C-alpha positions in Angstrom: 0.1 0.1 -0.1 2.8 2.6 1.0 4.4 1.7 -2.3 1.5 2.4 -4.3 1.1 5.7 -2.5 4.6 6.6 -3.1 4.6 5.8 -6.7 1.7 8.1 -7.1 3.4 10.8 -5.5 6.6 10.4 -7.6 5.0 12.4 -10.4 4.2 15.4 -8.2 7.1 15.9 -5.7 10.9 15.9 -5.8 13.2 13.5 -4.8 13.9 14.9 -1.5 10.5 15.4 -0.7 9.5 12.0 -1.5 12.6 10.4 0.7 11.6 12.4 3.6 7.8 11.5 3.5 9.4 7.6 3.2 11.6 7.9 6.0 8.7 9.5 8.0 6.3 6.7 7.1 8.6 4.2 7.6 9.6 5.3 11.1 5.8 5.3 12.2 5.5 1.8 10.6 8.1 0.2 12.6 7.7 2.4 16.0 4.1 2.9 16.1 2.1 0.8 14.0 4.8 -2.0 14.3 3.8 -2.8 10.6 7.1 -3.0 9.5 10.0 -5.3 11.2 12.7 -3.5 12.8 15.6 -3.2 10.1 13.5 -3.5 7.2 12.7 -0.5 4.9 10.2 0.7 2.4 11.0 0.7 -1.2 12.9 3.5 -2.5 10.5 5.3 -5.2 12.4 7.8 -7.5 10.7 11.3 -8.0 9.2 12.0 -11.6 9.2 15.5 -11.5 13.0 15.7 -11.9 13.9 17.1 -15.0 16.4 19.2 -17.0 15.7 22.9 -16.9 16.1 23.4 -20.4 13.5 20.3 -21.6 10.2 20.7 -22.1 9.5 17.3 -22.2 7.1 15.3 -19.9 7.2 11.6 -18.9 4.2 9.5 -19.8 3.3 9.2 -16.2 3.1 13.0 -15.8 0.8 13.3 -19.0 -1.7 10.9 -17.5 -1.6 12.6 -14.4 -2.2 16.1 -15.9 -4.9 14.5 -17.9 -6.7 13.2 -14.9 -7.3 16.6 -13.4 -8.8 18.4 -16.3 -12.3 18.1 -17.9 -13.0 15.1 -20.0 -12.8 17.4 -23.0 -9.5 18.9 -22.3 -8.1 15.4 -20.8 -8.9 13.6 -24.1 -7.2 16.4 -25.8 -3.8 16.1 -24.0 -4.0 12.3 -24.3 -4.7 12.9 -28.2 -1.8 15.4 -28.6 0.7 13.7 -26.7 -0.1 10.5 -28.8 0.0 12.1 -31.8 2.5 14.9 -31.3 0.2 17.9 -32.3 0.1 21.3 -32.0 -2.7 22.7 -30.2 -4.6 24.5 -33.1 -4.2 21.2 -34.9 -6.4 19.6 -32.5 -9.4 21.6 -33.8 -8.6 20.0 -37.4 -8.4 16.2 -36.8 -10.5 14.4 -39.4 -10.7 10.8 -40.7 -8.5 10.0 -43.5 -11.0 8.8 -45.8 -12.6 12.2 -45.2 -9.8 14.2 -46.1 -6.6 13.1 -47.6 -3.0 14.8 -46.8 -0.9 16.7 -49.1 1.3 14.8 -51.2 4.9 14.9 -49.8 7.8 12.6 -50.0 7.7 10.5 -46.8 9.6 7.4 -45.5 8.0 4.0 -45.9 8.9 3.7 -42.0 6.7 6.6 -41.0 4.4 5.5 -38.1 6.8 2.3 -38.0 5.9 0.6 -34.3 2.9 2.1 -34.1 -0.5 0.6 -34.7 -4.1 2.4 -34.4 -6.3 4.6 -37.0 -5.1 7.2 -39.4 -6.3 10.6 -39.4 -5.2 13.9 -40.8 -4.6 17.5 -39.5 -3.9 21.0 -40.7 -1.0 22.2 -39.6 1.6 25.2 -40.2 0.9 26.9 -43.5 -2.3 24.9 -44.3 -0.2 21.5 -44.9 -2.4 18.7 -44.4 -0.6 15.5 -43.1 -1.5 12.1 -41.8 -1.1 11.4 -38.1 -1.9 7.9 -36.3 -4.0 7.5 -33.1 -3.7 4.5 -30.9 -7.2 2.5 -31.3 -8.2 3.3 -27.8 -8.2 7.0 -28.2 -9.4 7.0 -31.6 -12.6 4.8 -30.2 -12.8 7.7 -27.6 -12.3 10.6 -30.2 -15.1 9.2 -32.3 -17.7 9.2 -29.3 -17.0 13.0 -29.6 -17.9 13.2 -33.6 -19.9 16.3 -34.6 -23.3 15.6 -36.7 -21.7 18.7 -39.2 -18.2 20.6 -38.9 -18.4 23.8 -37.0 -16.4 26.8 -37.8 -14.2 27.9 -35.0 -12.0 30.8 -34.6 -9.0 30.8 -32.2 -6.2 33.5 -31.9 -7.7 35.3 -35.0 -7.5 32.1 -36.9 -10.7 30.1 -38.6 -10.8 26.2 -38.4 -13.4 23.6 -39.0 -13.7 21.3 -36.3 -15.0 17.7 -36.8 -14.8 16.7 -33.1 -16.6 18.2 -29.8 -12.8 18.1 -27.9 -10.6 21.0 -26.6 -8.2 22.6 -28.6 -6.3 25.6 -29.2 -5.8 28.4 -26.7 -8.3 27.1 -24.3 -6.8 23.8 -24.1 -3.6 25.0 -23.5 -4.4 27.3 -20.7 -6.0 24.0 -19.1 -3.1 22.1 -19.6 -0.8 24.7 -17.7 -3.3 25.2 -15.2 -3.3 21.4 -14.5 0.2 20.5 -14.9 1.2 23.2 -12.3 -1.7 22.1 -9.9 -0.3 18.5 -10.0 3.7 18.8 -10.7 4.0 22.2 -9.4 5.7 23.4 -12.4 4.5 23.6 -16.6 6.5 23.4 -19.5 3.4 24.4 -21.7 0.9 22.2 -24.1 3.8 22.3 -26.2 6.1 19.6 -24.2 3.5 17.2 -25.4 5.4 17.4 -28.4 8.8 17.3 -27.2 7.6 14.1 -25.5 6.3 12.4 -28.4 9.5 13.3 -30.3 11.9 12.2 -28.0 9.8 8.6 -27.6 9.6 8.2 -31.0 13.5 8.6 -31.6 13.8 6.0 -29.1 11.1 3.6 -30.6 12.7 4.0 -34.0 16.0 3.7 -33.3 15.0 0.6 -31.2 13.4 -1.0 -34.4 16.6 -0.6 -36.3 16.7 2.8 -37.5 19.8 4.9 -37.5 19.9 8.4 -36.0 19.9 10.4 -39.0 16.9 8.1 -40.5 14.8 8.4 -37.4 15.0 12.2 -37.3 13.7 12.4 -40.9 10.9 10.2 -40.0 10.1 12.0 -36.8 10.1 15.3 -38.8 7.5 14.1 -41.0 5.3 12.7 -38.3 5.4 16.2 -36.8 4.6 18.0 -39.8 7.6 20.1 -40.2 9.5 17.9 -42.3 13.0 19.3 -41.1 15.5 17.1 -39.2 17.2 19.9 -37.9 14.3 21.2 -35.8 13.5 17.5 -34.6 17.0 17.7 -32.9 15.6 20.8 -30.7 12.7 18.7 -29.7 15.2 16.3 -28.0 16.7 18.8 -25.9 
């Protein structure tokens, strides 16, 4: 039970606080409740909160914790943005692949390698429409929010056609930052979900046999900027 508690706390507090709480509970369980035999210790759990100041990425545990402290619409948007590496405004534009085809661009045959699920498209910077991939469970959740007809949305002065009733844009970004600060004590902003996607995909692709430069190229295509050197910025 104590171990479960500390794994939950690991995403919210730093290592020093986590160790102090563990030591206090350990002393109580030995000397007061006698639930822990003298000489035994509680498992050391490592904090998930510690991160390099220069990094904008989140761990998967942190993403799920943040989403659990948001409304259903915002929480689903957070999981989708993380799963597909989306910009905040791209959440407005998610559309089934058969309903809207991506722009023709040279792409690697290994794009989405290691990722199963359902194909959608989004409209990114400059109006570029690209294919994305959502996990099966998230696609099923997304489809429950499908609108009868697309609606017109304006966010930050830009007009979008929205196909699903999920959060997106500025309101989602604010919700994400608020939930992150409330649960973790800090926020790297909603764009951090793209950093997390890039870093995880680089590891996945290299573990599947892609060399570093090839993985950079593939991730740049999945993120929609098509510039490997930009992908490297996401790896910091």
